[in-house]
Steps between C-alpha positions, in 0.01 A plus 500: 500500500501130556178299524402321828266210517223715669465696179453184292200293398515149356247413224462137512341380162266214546214547266636282220287228363752199536400391138816296442432277806181340342239452785735579787570844645878546516472750783329256723744211433711419816858528582580335841132496573456865436323644197721697273302816519503495883873429511567794258276725685666427840841559342373855395370573855846395635672765269369763753364748250199731568242304338454180286203501274405182329304554165237228443220406273155620627342236726806272500429357851745216468791719441385769752481217770866424488628854544622580842374776728661831409472468121257753351272348222461686178252365238569537136181472295709530177709186576435338172702770328814378672781626722483867409148530625617351836772758527254769431262371768765466755628859445145626600567369855823681530515779754596852386825498709635174350817564333537156321311177435659162459307278243518137624362212291327247708619199318870545590558276801871585570483878522602595851450786741856586479467524115230765557710677747784503249290665252396766756858567581612532145238781418709829446318769308808722563688282261198459263426154613126504558442144373650201675479162353594163648751300315634154523846390619601493126372847439170424316228755575181375668260575773388677731541849379496818701372820337534847639199731517605700189406190306154443640321696219668287245422173679136612520491530127611151430284262293501127427660182639872597489502692821774766510743324262482761222531782751802344644669453164419864424670617819835326543677818628266526800532135582742347748536120498516359847668172574287233687572155592543219236203488261243679731422771264420266212341189646117490446247218508265518206442151395475143643843428378638814662340383837634138455852620432499749786370265747772245409763755567351630823 
């Protein structure tokens, strides 16, 4: 049975500490006068899935303020642990009838709604492909990543700041790499140099 968008939830991970940006918050830096977090959240809504849940640090009013209406807020009190804690927190907001989640990183400016829809379309449990991972035009794996419900328990057991990387490496047979435009799946903005280079190209 193929997955449809109405059976899918996006977990937008936005609880990171932005430590490599110095005093600036990378998710509040602007691209064409739009904060990065707001830009990525609107893209998630445009994908047309059942729900978009943004995982934030408790009391992070500045990030909360740039999120558009329609995005559910999930607080992660364990944010200091790293990305795995945000995945765990997000999964607690997933409805029982959800068949898949798409884990989206909030610092990736070029991921598009069509990239998300391509991951949903590629989900094929009948062929054993229950993980769909975005890849660049050159075939390099990146993000976002869609996980079928059969993997939720494993995701909920993750620990540390590497997200699901080890889990993905351990499950190559269940993973389908999905082409996305250009370098969308690998472009992220972590440092002031990343931002300067990106804005020059944009």
